[in-house]
Backbone bond lengths (Angstrom), bond angles and torsions (degrees), N, CA, C in turn:
res aa  C-N    CA-C-N  psi(-1)  N-CA   C-N-CA  omega(-1)  CA-C   N-CA-C  phi
1 X - - - 1.476 - - 1.514 106.99 -
2 X 1.290 114.66 113.83 1.450 117.27 -178.54 1.594 105.85 -109.93
3 X 1.436 107.90 138.88 1.459 121.60 -176.22 1.664 107.86 -92.45
4 X 1.270 118.72 130.37 1.470 119.20 176.30 1.495 99.71 -110.45
5 X 1.387 113.03 121.36 1.511 121.43 -179.60 1.361 114.27 -109.69
6 X 1.313 120.31 130.66 1.512 126.02 168.78 1.598 101.46 -115.02
7 X 1.238 109.90 93.55 1.498 115.01 -179.90 1.480 115.85 -50.87
8 X 1.293 120.55 137.69 1.479 127.17 -179.68 1.523 100.71 -96.59
9 X 1.373 116.11 108.93 1.421 121.20 -178.53 1.526 115.52 -71.35
10 X 1.348 118.63 127.56 1.427 123.20 -176.57 1.554 114.65 -54.93
11 X 1.427 108.75 -43.25 1.560 115.16 179.62 1.499 107.42 -59.99
12 X 1.344 123.62 -39.96 1.381 127.66 -174.04 1.585 107.73 -62.32
13 X 1.399 111.85 -45.31 1.423 120.75 -175.69 1.588 111.75 -64.07
14 X 1.418 111.53 -44.96 1.424 123.92 176.35 1.470 113.10 -58.18
15 X 1.396 114.12 -41.91 1.506 119.07 177.15 1.562 113.33 -64.30
16 X 1.337 111.03 -44.68 1.458 117.24 -175.86 1.545 111.48 -68.46
17 X 1.364 116.24 -33.53 1.426 125.25 -178.64 1.732 106.35 -65.79
18 X 1.320 106.66 -51.12 1.559 113.88 -178.71 1.495 111.18 -67.09
19 X 1.296 121.12 -37.66 1.481 122.12 171.70 1.505 111.02 -57.77
20 X 1.398 120.54 -43.34 1.406 119.73 -175.33 1.588 110.32 -69.40
21 X 1.338 116.16 -40.76 1.464 120.87 -173.43 1.533 106.41 -78.85
22 X 1.263 125.66 -15.14 1.470 120.35 175.26 1.511 110.90 -88.21
23 X 1.312 120.86 -6.72 1.399 120.63 -178.55 1.550 107.49 -73.03
24 X 1.469 110.37 158.42 1.477 113.33 -177.86 1.495 106.57 -61.03
25 X 1.313 121.74 -41.83 1.487 117.90 179.51 1.572 104.78 -110.70
26 X 1.361 109.73 96.20 1.431 117.33 -172.51 1.579 120.09 -50.65
27 X 1.314 119.38 146.69 1.417 121.56 176.88 1.475 113.39 -152.87
28 X 1.355 112.72 164.93 1.414 116.32 -178.23 1.673 99.32 -138.58
29 X 1.379 114.31 143.96 1.423 117.19 -179.51 1.627 109.03 -70.32
30 X 1.328 112.05 133.38 1.538 118.98 -175.40 1.520 107.55 -68.10
31 X 1.310 124.36 -14.56 1.462 119.62 176.65 1.472 114.89 -70.78
32 X 1.297 111.29 -13.19 1.567 114.32 171.39 1.468 117.67 -69.65
33 X 1.407 113.48 -12.54 1.535 114.76 176.28 1.468 111.77 -62.84
34 X 1.314 119.55 -26.18 1.481 120.23 -161.97 1.443 115.22 -105.16
35 X 1.331 115.84 57.08 1.448 121.35 158.38 1.605 110.94 -74.15
36 X 1.254 122.70 -168.81 1.503 126.93 174.56 1.598 108.79 -61.55
37 X 1.331 117.83 -52.17 1.329 118.58 179.52 1.652 113.16 -59.94
38 X 1.326 111.01 -50.07 1.385 116.67 -173.06 1.520 109.94 -65.97
39 X 1.366 121.57 -35.70 1.451 123.70 172.74 1.550 112.19 -58.34
40 X 1.308 110.87 -42.98 1.506 115.68 -178.95 1.527 110.19 -63.55
41 X 1.344 114.51 -42.82 1.587 116.99 177.52 1.489 108.77 -65.10
42 X 1.273 118.53 -38.73 1.610 117.34 -179.05 1.607 106.10 -63.89
43 X 1.342 114.14 -45.08 1.459 109.00 175.50 1.533 118.15 -50.94
44 X 1.433 111.70 -39.68 1.421 115.59 177.17 1.497 112.28 -67.05
45 X 1.210 117.52 -37.13 1.551 121.58 177.95 1.457 109.61 -57.84
46 X 1.410 118.09 -39.95 1.479 123.37 -178.85 1.459 113.42 -53.89
47 X 1.336 114.50 -32.39 1.499 120.54 -174.61 1.536 113.93 -91.06
48 X 1.376 115.71 -4.21 1.411 113.68 -175.58 1.548 109.50 -75.45
49 X 1.455 110.96 157.03 1.441 118.24 -176.73 1.590 112.98 -62.19
50 X 1.345 109.42 -38.63 1.609 113.08 -176.93 1.401 112.26 -72.39
51 X 1.323 119.04 -26.07 1.505 120.84 -171.87 1.611 105.72 -89.52
52 X 1.381 109.12 91.20 1.501 119.58 -176.54 1.571 108.64 -75.08
53 X 1.367 126.82 -10.80 1.362 125.05 -160.44 1.521 106.91 -73.92
54 X 1.310 115.78 -48.97 1.516 118.26 -176.24 1.531 115.72 -64.30
55 X 1.371 111.14 -48.83 1.491 116.01 -177.85 1.593 110.43 -63.13
56 X 1.345 119.16 -41.74 1.384 133.50 -178.59 1.636 104.78 -55.49
57 X 1.453 112.22 -59.35 1.365 120.21 -176.41 1.577 108.24 -56.09
58 X 1.309 119.06 -47.19 1.483 121.04 -176.29 1.398 110.77 -64.76
59 X 1.333 118.34 -37.82 1.515 120.75 -178.62 1.491 109.22 -66.44
60 X 1.322 117.45 -35.50 1.637 118.94 176.05 1.466 107.27 -68.51
61 X 1.394 115.21 -44.29 1.556 116.20 175.63 1.589 116.91 -53.97
62 X 1.332 106.62 -47.87 1.476 117.71 -178.63 1.431 109.11 -60.24
63 X 1.216 119.78 -52.14 1.517 121.65 -179.28 1.519 118.86 -68.90
64 X 1.188 116.93 -20.11 1.512 119.39 -179.96 1.522 117.47 -121.78
65 X 1.368 114.17 9.67 1.404 116.15 -168.59 1.597 114.05 -59.17
66 X 1.272 116.22 -32.02 1.558 113.90 177.16 1.473 106.41 -64.49
67 X 1.219 129.47 -43.70 1.493 129.15 177.43 1.454 110.09 -64.81
68 X 1.242 115.76 -44.94 1.516 117.99 177.37 1.525 114.74 -58.53
69 X 1.202 111.63 -43.89 1.564 120.24 176.43 1.501 112.98 -59.84
70 X 1.330 112.62 -33.72 1.524 118.97 179.67 1.513 108.74 -70.37
71 X 1.379 117.42 -34.31 1.503 112.50 175.01 1.480 113.97 -71.24
72 X 1.437 116.64 -26.70 1.409 115.96 -175.97 1.520 113.61 -75.81
73 X 1.313 110.02 -31.15 1.474 120.43 174.73 1.513 115.89 70.97
74 X 1.353 115.14 163.59 1.482 118.76 -177.57 1.532 111.58 -71.99
75 X 1.325 112.11 153.52 1.568 123.27 168.59 1.579 106.51 66.43
76 X 1.276 120.34 33.91 1.452 122.01 176.67 1.536 109.43 -87.54
77 X 1.326 114.18 145.10 1.542 118.45 166.13 1.409 105.13 -89.28
78 X 1.411 115.03 111.41 1.434 123.89 -174.78 1.546 112.21 -92.98
79 X 1.276 117.81 115.29 1.508 121.49 -173.11 1.608 107.05 -116.42
80 X 1.244 114.13 121.40 1.490 121.32 175.38 1.472 116.05 -103.74
81 X 1.317 114.61 119.92 1.410 126.51 174.47 1.588 114.41 -79.13
82 X 1.326 120.21 122.10 1.502 119.46 -177.17 1.586 107.68 62.89
83 X 1.220 119.84 59.25 1.400 124.22 -176.96 1.580 117.70 -66.82
84 X 1.317 109.01 -29.01 1.545 115.10 173.97 1.512 111.20 55.86
85 X 1.309 113.77 -127.22 1.480 120.44 175.56 1.415 119.85 -77.55
86 X 1.332 116.38 -4.47 1.440 126.76 176.34 1.525 112.25 57.80
87 X 1.376 119.30 35.17 1.426 121.18 -179.96 1.432 113.33 -82.32
88 X 1.305 114.44 -31.56 1.502 116.92 -177.07 1.494 113.14 -77.42
89 X 1.279 118.46 -25.73 1.414 124.64 -176.20 1.620 108.40 -70.60
90 X 1.300 120.09 -22.54 1.393 124.30 -176.15 1.491 109.62 -61.28
91 X 1.219 123.98 -39.01 1.450 131.09 179.58 1.522 110.22 -60.26
92 X 1.373 117.91 -44.17 1.356 122.14 -179.08 1.519 112.22 -73.77
93 X 1.415 113.61 -41.68 1.465 113.01 175.18 1.478 119.51 -67.85
94 X 1.314 114.15 -21.56 1.493 120.40 173.13 1.556 115.22 -72.36
95 X 1.428 114.52 -20.40 1.404 118.37 -174.58 1.497 113.59 -118.23
96 X 1.391 116.43 -20.97 1.428 117.55 -178.93 1.521 111.26 -71.92
97 X 1.298 116.78 132.05 1.503 122.94 176.80 1.542 112.09 -82.98
98 X 1.403 113.34 119.97 1.384 115.42 170.70 1.574 119.95 59.63
99 X 1.287 118.29 45.17 1.421 117.97 173.89 1.496 113.49 -64.86
100 X 1.423 114.78 142.08 1.409 121.14 -173.38 1.545 107.78 -70.12
101 X 1.339 110.85 -43.58 1.549 112.56 178.12 1.645 102.64 -175.40
102 X 1.321 111.61 161.34 1.486 121.55 -177.08 1.599 101.80 -113.46
103 X 1.379 114.71 128.27 1.500 123.73 177.31 1.512 112.95 -117.66
104 X 1.351 121.94 82.73 1.385 120.54 177.40 1.647 114.58 -70.17
105 X 1.300 120.00 134.91 1.467 120.45 176.17 1.399 110.89 -122.74
106 X 1.291 119.79 130.71 1.390 125.18 -178.51 1.406 113.59 -148.58
107 X 1.467 120.35 163.08 1.318 122.01 -176.09 1.508 114.88 -110.27
108 X 1.400 111.37 3.51 1.546 123.29 173.56 1.362 105.03 -110.07
109 X 1.377 118.54 105.24 1.557 121.07 -176.04 1.567 110.89 -63.22
110 X 1.367 114.62 -48.09 1.480 114.83 -175.29 1.543 114.01 -63.84
111 X 1.395 117.39 -35.31 1.404 120.93 179.59 1.600 107.27 -73.87
112 X 1.239 119.12 -34.13 1.438 122.90 177.94 1.447 112.00 -58.25
113 X 1.355 111.29 -58.24 1.542 117.03 -177.72 1.525 117.19 -63.51
114 X 1.355 115.60 -35.10 1.422 120.68 179.39 1.567 107.73 -65.44
115 X 1.383 116.12 -38.02 1.522 119.31 -178.11 1.484 107.03 -71.35
116 X 1.367 117.63 -42.98 1.501 118.43 -174.69 1.380 115.06 -66.49
117 X 1.484 115.58 -35.36 1.446 114.69 -179.67 1.521 107.95 -67.94
118 X 1.312 121.81 -38.18 1.478 118.44 175.40 1.471 114.90 -60.86
119 X 1.438 113.86 -41.00 1.466 114.51 -176.79 1.508 109.50 -71.31
120 X 1.348 118.86 -32.51 1.434 115.97 176.64 1.591 114.17 -65.18
121 X 1.201 117.57 -24.04 1.397 120.83 173.16 1.487 113.96 -74.72
122 X 1.350 115.84 -38.52 1.421 118.81 -174.82 1.620 111.50 -87.03
123 X 1.358 113.42 -20.21 1.518 115.12 176.65 1.526 116.12 -128.00
124 X 1.322 112.05 57.69 1.504 115.14 -173.84 1.600 119.70 -49.79
125 X 1.449 104.57 -25.78 1.525 109.41 -178.84 1.507 112.72 -80.67
126 X 1.239 119.33 0.41 1.460 120.87 -173.62 1.552 102.88 -107.95
127 X 1.350 117.62 132.38 1.501 120.10 169.46 1.422 110.69 -77.56
128 X 1.315 120.98 128.65 1.516 126.08 -176.47 1.599 104.46 -119.40
129 X 1.374 107.69 129.53 1.482 114.58 -177.74 1.523 105.11 -127.00
130 X 1.305 124.29 87.57 1.482 124.31 -178.37 1.459 113.18 -73.02
131 X 1.273 121.82 142.04 1.502 131.09 179.77 1.418 112.21 -126.57
132 X 1.286 118.58 115.70 1.479 125.83 -178.95 1.556 105.68 -94.15
133 X 1.381 110.98 107.17 1.568 114.62 -175.15 1.463 104.87 -166.03
134 X 1.450 104.00 156.20 1.582 109.88 169.95 1.504 110.15 -90.50
135 X 1.328 112.20 105.48 1.514 117.73 -173.76 1.466 111.21 -69.82
136 X 1.359 120.99 -6.74 1.482 118.43 176.95 1.448 114.73 -77.20
137 X 1.402 108.10 -11.46 1.607 114.74 173.75 1.511 108.33 -114.38
138 X 1.404 110.01 160.29 1.493 116.07 -173.97 1.756 106.31 -60.74
139 X 1.324 111.40 140.27 1.515 118.03 174.94 1.617 104.00 -155.69
140 X 1.349 109.04 159.83 1.388 113.24 177.78 1.624 113.31 -110.43
141 X 1.240 112.68 137.90 1.617 113.84 -178.36 1.555 105.07 -72.32
142 X 1.266 120.32 155.15 1.515 125.11 177.83 1.538 106.93 -72.24
143 X 1.407 110.41 161.44 1.562 112.86 176.45 1.483 108.66 -76.69
144 X 1.367 113.13 145.26 1.454 119.01 -173.22 1.606 104.70 -113.91
145 X 1.337 116.54 111.58 1.427 117.82 175.13 1.599 110.30 -87.08
146 X 1.228 110.93 67.93 1.529 120.53 178.39 1.523 110.70 -158.05
147 X 1.250 116.75 156.40 1.534 117.12 178.70 1.521 109.26 -85.68
148 X 1.318 108.64 135.15 1.537 118.62 172.11 1.580 113.17 -146.62
149 X 1.280 112.18 150.02 1.426 115.83 -172.33 1.575 115.32 -91.82
150 X 1.378 114.36 -33.11 1.378 120.91 -176.74 1.493 111.54 -164.62
151 X 1.267 118.09 159.11 1.531 123.69 178.78 1.543 108.68 -100.18
152 X 1.291 120.43 139.61 1.319 132.55 164.76 1.462 117.39 -122.77
153 X 1.340 118.90 121.45 1.337 125.35 -175.23 1.530 105.97 -92.66
154 X 1.338 119.61 129.24 1.503 120.07 173.83 1.420 105.86 -110.76
155 X 1.388 117.84 131.27 1.516 124.16 -176.17 1.476 105.10 -133.16
156 X 1.152 127.40 79.05 1.527 126.56 -172.49 1.585 111.49 -88.07
157 X 1.373 114.84 177.43 1.457 121.60 170.85 1.462 113.44 76.87
158 X 1.246 126.98 7.44 1.351 122.52 178.27 1.596 116.37 68.37
159 X 1.297 116.09 17.80 1.498 114.36 -178.11 1.453 111.96 -69.94
160 X 1.273 121.46 -12.19 1.533 122.18 173.36 1.538 103.68 -58.02
161 X 1.241 123.24 -31.71 1.443 117.33 -179.10 1.514 115.32 -73.96
162 X 1.319 120.75 -2.86 1.460 120.92 172.47 1.556 112.39 -75.58
163 X 1.288 112.91 -3.47 1.561 116.32 -178.90 1.511 107.86 -112.46
164 X 1.253 116.54 148.86 1.551 122.33 170.56 1.580 106.86 -62.41
165 X 1.293 119.21 160.76 1.381 117.23 175.07 1.404 122.16 -55.34
166 X 1.321 116.18 -37.29 1.501 121.44 172.10 1.461 115.11 -64.04
167 X 1.407 114.02 -41.31 1.497 118.39 -179.86 1.608 104.56 -70.14
168 X 1.175 122.32 -33.88 1.479 130.54 179.45 1.546 107.52 -58.36
169 X 1.309 115.89 -53.94 1.411 121.58 179.20 1.535 114.03 -62.45
170 X 1.299 117.15 -32.49 1.619 117.58 173.41 1.450 108.86 -76.18
171 X 1.292 122.56 -38.18 1.456 120.41 173.66 1.484 111.77 -62.57
172 X 1.274 120.66 -47.91 1.534 122.42 -177.08 1.520 110.30 -64.89
173 X 1.338 117.19 -30.05 1.462 117.32 177.44 1.593 106.86 -65.27
174 X 1.321 117.82 -39.15 1.407 121.43 -176.55 1.557 107.86 -69.09
175 X 1.331 118.09 -39.82 1.307 126.23 -179.15 1.620 109.24 -62.31
176 X 1.378 114.52 -43.29 1.383 117.02 -178.14 1.560 110.68 -65.57
177 X 1.449 116.31 -35.78 1.453 117.42 177.50 1.451 110.15 -67.71
178 X 1.331 123.34 -38.97 1.356 120.28 176.93 1.507 113.44 -66.00
179 X 1.285 122.99 -37.84 1.409 125.89 177.85 1.560 111.89 -70.29
180 X 1.318 114.79 -34.95 1.587 115.46 178.47 1.503 113.46 76.46
181 X 1.303 112.99 170.28 1.391 120.46 166.65 1.509 118.43 -54.59
182 X 1.335 113.59 127.03 1.500 115.54 -176.67 1.514 110.82 93.88
183 X 1.305 116.06 -14.52 1.447 117.23 -179.16 1.468 115.19 -87.59
184 X 1.338 120.31 -176.34 1.448 122.06 -171.27 1.546 108.93 -153.64
185 X 1.378 109.74 170.04 1.450 114.21 175.19 1.571 107.17 -132.33
186 X 1.286 119.05 133.09 1.416 127.85 173.92 1.522 104.46 -108.65
187 X 1.348 117.43 120.84 1.458 120.99 -166.23 1.535 113.33 -139.88
188 X 1.223 120.80 140.33 1.356 126.88 169.25 1.455 117.88 -89.56
189 X 1.320 126.66 124.21 1.380 129.46 179.94 1.470 116.00 -131.56
190 X 1.383 113.08 115.43 1.470 116.73 178.68 1.565 116.64 -70.05
191 X 1.316 116.13 137.79 1.515 117.19 -172.90 1.573 106.76 -96.80
192 X 1.328 110.51 161.10 1.431 120.67 167.20 1.510 114.11 -58.28
193 X 1.344 116.20 140.98 1.419 117.28 177.09 1.585 108.33 -161.46
194 X 1.379 118.45 -169.00 1.314 122.11 -175.08 1.571 114.66 -66.65
195 X 1.292 120.15 149.29 1.525 124.02 -173.95 1.634 105.28 -60.48
196 X 1.420 117.29 -45.97 1.490 120.82 -171.09 1.512 106.71 -52.49
197 X 1.368 116.82 -49.67 1.429 117.41 -171.16 1.540 108.52 -70.00
198 X 1.292 121.74 -40.17 1.463 124.04 -179.16 1.449 109.01 -67.00
199 X 1.256 126.03 -46.54 1.476 124.53 -178.21 1.558 113.44 -64.21
200 X 1.323 110.82 -36.20 1.459 114.54 -179.75 1.520 109.66 -68.99
201 X 1.219 122.58 -32.57 1.360 127.05 178.59 1.493 114.94 -65.14
202 X 1.291 116.60 -20.05 1.542 118.72 178.12 1.520 111.57 -118.32
203 X 1.389 115.66 8.73 1.417 119.88 177.72 1.511 106.32 -133.80
204 X 1.286 122.94 56.96 1.537 124.84 -175.56 1.612 110.12 -66.92
205 X 1.305 106.93 156.50 1.493 118.86 -167.67 1.489 102.38 -72.24
206 X 1.351 127.74 -33.02 1.413 129.30 -176.55 1.508 111.72 -77.47
207 X 1.225 121.26 -11.90 1.380 124.16 -179.17 1.498 123.11 73.67
208 X 1.488 108.16 20.10 1.559 115.16 -178.56 1.460 106.94 -65.98
209 X 1.275 115.26 -45.91 1.633 115.42 -176.10 1.414 111.68 -62.45
210 X 1.311 118.77 -38.02 1.531 121.96 171.96 1.595 111.45 -56.12
211 X 1.291 114.83 -44.93 1.484 120.34 -175.24 1.648 107.14 -67.61
212 X 1.310 108.68 -40.83 1.597 113.26 174.53 1.571 107.75 -63.24
213 X 1.225 125.27 -38.45 1.429 125.77 -178.23 1.617 108.85 -70.14
214 X 1.351 117.45 -41.86 1.410 121.67 -178.82 1.540 109.78 -68.38
215 X 1.332 117.56 -29.73 1.385 121.46 -176.88 1.563 115.65 -60.12
216 X 1.405 112.20 -20.20 1.478 111.60 -179.02 1.480 108.87 -75.04
217 X 1.430 117.95 -31.55 1.499 119.60 173.48 1.530 112.65 -70.11
218 X 1.325 110.40 -38.56 1.573 114.98 176.69 1.551 111.99 -64.62
219 X 1.284 116.05 -29.80 1.394 120.72 176.41 1.595 112.87 -69.77
220 X 1.309 115.19 -45.96 1.414 122.61 170.97 1.509 111.86 -51.77
221 X 1.389 122.28 -43.52 1.325 129.57 178.35 1.481 112.10 -60.65
222 X 1.403 117.80 -45.05 1.418 126.27 -179.00 1.494 111.99 -73.54
223 X 1.283 120.33 -43.04 1.445 120.74 -170.75 1.536 116.71 -101.93
224 X 1.314 117.78 -19.14 1.524 119.02 -167.63 1.556 104.18 -126.41
225 X 1.397 122.44 19.29 1.393 126.74 178.51 1.604 111.21 49.57
226 X 1.315 114.65 42.75 1.405 121.51 173.33 1.585 109.71 -91.10
227 X 1.410 110.56 165.89 1.548 111.39 -175.98 1.501 108.02 -135.99
228 X 1.323 118.27 47.31 1.530 125.54 173.73 1.532 109.67 -62.03
229 X 1.333 116.85 126.53 1.453 123.96 175.42 1.606 107.24 -89.11
230 X 1.293 117.15 97.22 1.502 122.34 -172.87 1.420 111.38 -60.65
231 X 1.423 123.27 -19.28 1.419 118.05 173.35 1.536 117.04 -76.30
232 X 1.311 115.91 -9.57 1.447 123.08 175.34 1.389 113.27 -87.64
233 X 1.300 122.81 10.48 1.465 125.58 -171.20 1.555 108.25 -130.84
234 X 1.289 120.80 149.46 1.440 122.94 169.72 1.550 109.09 -137.76
235 X 1.368 106.39 150.55 1.484 120.74 178.75 1.439 111.20 -74.09
236 X 1.365 119.04 134.99 1.417 129.77 -178.89 1.476 107.73 -138.86
237 X 1.498 113.53 121.17 1.509 115.27 170.66 1.453 105.87 -144.05
238 X 1.354 116.66 139.95 1.387 129.78 179.38 1.551 117.00 -151.02
239 X 1.307 116.58 165.08 1.402 119.05 -176.79 1.561 108.35 -103.10
240 X 1.338 111.52 127.51 1.443 123.92 -179.24 1.596 103.89 -94.00
241 X 1.325 121.89 95.65 1.456 117.78 -171.48 1.586 113.16 -73.84
242 X 1.389 112.23 -23.14 1.499 119.14 177.43 1.538 111.08 -63.15
243 X 1.400 114.58 -43.29 1.401 124.11 -175.59 1.579 112.74 -94.15
244 X 1.334 117.15 -2.28 1.515 124.04 -176.29 1.529 111.13 52.34
245 X 1.373 117.05 51.70 1.512 117.54 -175.16 1.525 104.41 -150.25
246 X 1.361 112.42 148.78 1.435 120.36 154.11 1.476 111.94 -73.75
247 X 1.354 117.49 145.73 1.486 121.09 173.60 1.535 104.39 -127.11
248 X 1.278 111.84 131.48 1.488 119.21 -177.51 1.610 106.21 -117.58
249 X 1.354 116.09 135.90 1.471 118.50 -170.62 1.525 104.03 -141.20
250 X 1.370 111.92 159.80 1.468 121.45 163.78 1.536 102.01 -115.47
251 X 1.372 110.84 123.28 1.481 119.54 178.76 1.530 114.38 -103.67
252 X 1.336 116.33 135.56 1.432 119.95 -176.99 1.585 107.59 -75.92
253 X 1.271 116.08 134.72 1.512 117.42 176.95 1.461 115.06 -90.44
254 X 1.472 117.08 -3.52 1.458 121.06 -177.24 1.527 106.04 -158.75
255 X 1.438 117.14 169.84 1.409 119.46 172.55 1.595 101.06 -77.60
256 X 1.177 112.03 132.10 1.525 120.73 -176.97 1.518 113.91 -156.72
257 X 1.363 108.92 165.35 1.491 116.75 -177.28 1.597 103.94 -127.21
258 X 1.373 117.05 136.50 1.418 124.22 172.42 1.514 107.87 -123.08
259 X 1.350 115.05 134.81 1.469 125.50 169.72 1.493 115.30 -92.39
260 X 1.236 119.45 129.33 1.442 125.82 173.25 1.615 112.86 -125.40
261 X 1.258 110.12 110.02 1.525 115.67 -168.01 1.498 105.49 61.78
262 X 1.404 113.19 -115.52 1.565 122.60 -173.67 1.616 108.87 -106.29
263 X 1.440 115.31 5.47 1.320 113.60 -174.13 1.656 108.36 -106.70
264 X 1.315 114.49 157.97 1.470 121.25 175.03 1.474 111.66 -119.48
265 X 1.427 119.01 130.40 1.359 125.01 179.48 1.487 107.66 -116.86
266 X 1.308 117.93 133.24 1.454 126.87 178.73 1.455 112.69 -103.43
267 X 1.353 119.50 136.73 1.427 127.53 -176.55 1.491 108.41 -127.93
268 X 1.304 121.06 134.88 1.386 126.39 173.14 1.555 107.05 -88.74
269 X 1.328 119.07 154.95 1.376 126.20 171.79 1.626 108.81 -57.45
270 X 1.286 121.06 121.89 1.428 126.92 179.09 1.607 109.77 89.43
271 X 1.280 117.14 -1.46 1.365 115.86 173.77 1.559 114.23 -74.59
272 X 1.274 115.90 148.54 1.630 115.83 -174.67 1.384 112.39 -120.95
273 X 1.326 114.05 160.72 1.539 126.56 173.49 1.507 103.94 -115.58
274 X 1.366 121.26 121.08 1.383 118.73 177.21 1.567 104.82 -82.32
275 X 1.349 115.34 130.46 1.439 120.22 176.44 1.588 115.97 -110.11
276 X 1.384 111.04 -20.65 1.448 111.98 179.24 1.542 111.01 -162.45
277 X 1.316 109.74 149.16 1.545 116.67 166.30 1.512 102.84 -114.56
278 X 1.268 117.11 154.10 1.396 123.93 166.74 1.525 113.86 -133.79
279 X 1.270 126.71 96.65 1.354 130.47 -165.03 1.576 106.10 -84.19
280 X 1.259 119.38 139.93 1.460 126.15 174.02 1.601 107.82 -115.95
281 X 1.373 105.53 141.65 1.451 112.11 -172.09 1.598 109.59 -126.27
282 X 1.306 116.98 148.85 1.456 118.01 162.48 1.601 104.53 -84.44
283 X 1.402 113.70 151.05 1.495 113.68 -174.50 1.592 113.28 -52.99
284 X 1.330 114.27 -40.32 1.473 119.17 -174.85 1.646 108.75 -65.58
285 X 1.328 115.70 -31.76 1.506 119.79 -179.67 1.529 109.97 -74.07
286 X 1.425 120.45 -34.25 1.456 116.85 178.20 1.530 107.32 -76.00
287 X 1.300 120.83 -34.82 1.523 120.75 176.55 1.511 105.07 -58.75
288 X 1.348 123.24 -43.50 1.506 120.71 -179.57 1.476 112.78 -66.15
289 X 1.378 113.95 -32.48 1.518 116.88 -179.75 1.390 112.09 -63.71
290 X 1.404 117.51 -39.04 1.525 119.07 -175.01 1.516 117.25 -91.08
291 X 1.471 111.02 -6.40 1.391 111.40 -173.14 1.619 112.95 -64.37
292 X 1.312 109.55 140.80 1.569 116.81 -169.10 1.364 112.49 92.63
293 X 1.322 123.80 -11.42 1.370 123.92 176.37 1.494 113.52 -114.63
294 X 1.336 103.21 -46.05 1.571 111.66 -177.20 1.544 114.97 -140.82
295 X 1.220 118.84 142.13 1.529 122.98 -178.35 1.436 110.73 -98.10
296 X 1.347 114.37 126.47 1.532 121.56 -179.37 1.550 108.13 -76.30
297 X 1.391 111.28 117.57 1.386 119.13 176.90 1.523 117.96 -91.16
298 X 1.394 116.77 -33.30 1.412 121.90 -177.98 1.598 106.91 -169.96
299 X 1.308 111.03 150.22 1.437 121.52 178.77 1.533 108.47 -134.25
300 X 1.345 114.79 128.90 1.463 122.24 -178.89 1.543 103.45 -111.43
301 X 1.321 120.08 127.71 1.423 122.20 -178.56 1.626 108.65 -129.29
302 X 1.313 114.91 144.10 1.460 116.13 -179.54 1.681 109.68 -75.89
303 X 1.229 110.81 161.21 1.584 116.57 -175.96 1.589 111.99 -55.06
304 X 1.300 115.53 -33.36 1.525 114.80 -179.84 1.581 111.35 -88.61
305 X 1.369 114.34 2.58 1.378 119.20 175.56 1.498 116.71 54.68
306 X 1.355 108.81 47.05 1.521 119.97 179.63 1.502 113.16 -95.95
307 X 1.312 112.91 -33.19 1.556 115.41 -170.27 1.578 108.56 -143.98
308 X 1.284 115.84 156.84 1.451 119.91 178.14 1.521 115.32 -132.38
309 X 1.274 117.93 139.96 1.535 122.68 170.73 1.496 107.73 -112.17
310 X 1.291 120.01 123.01 1.409 128.05 -171.43 1.538 116.59 -120.25
311 X 1.272 118.39 139.50 1.445 121.87 172.63 1.507 109.76 -115.45
312 X 1.387 112.10 121.69 1.458 118.87 179.74 1.531 111.69 -123.59
313 X 1.307 116.39 141.73 1.473 119.67 179.10 1.534 107.31 -102.42
314 X 1.319 117.69 155.03 1.361 129.29 179.23 1.534 110.58 -71.71
315 X 1.158 122.47 129.81 1.485 124.67 177.92 1.497 110.05 -81.20
């Protein structure tokens, strides 16, 4: 099992953080959620009663896995973006006939390798090639010394909603280039629904989502010599119906200053830092978004029409 690493440069992360915090409307990149601690917290979120996304997506996959596997076809090179704990991929690996290899890609090295070691024990017949990389930026896959007929990108969890529509188009263009002609994309896309359900999913009663949000500041303290006082911040998440997206923020409880490396950032009481968007789509809206890049082959939707799993082919 060989690891392909695309090191995430600390200076690049620092520059990105400072750029976001110096904007008029401050923001931090949501990819910073996913260090080892954040990845573990997200796994906990996925099991919460309020967080319908994971269990609904898995129910769709479980009900339609034979049909889904048929779209993926034999001898595919299966590439997962943001593999995390690699729980969802197991259903596919259990049903897919003769996959050429499985390539999990993740931004959390510790989480990635822990998951891969477990998968390698449970699926010794499948070649696993983990890639440590930020897939939101350009990168190259390793060379594969094995026969494969086509590539399928697996992008579960509705993470595509973390990007604005324009950013999503740019990412999907890169995905299409990676998959190449004859390749495809199996993706989870969250659907529009009532405000109560959406806001409950991002404001759970146990406070796990809040802890996940606070961890982004804790990570800056640990890795970038910052001095954020987490007690002076609160979690804020609400649905913006006009933009069809959940918006997640950290809100300052007081006038305060935080130091990051050699820079000082000032915050007013009530000022916010945007940490995540989560766009919701109607099926026809997502089809329009990807038109010209990918062709929609099939959509699977749960009975309550909360979530969709879609298979698209590269044009």
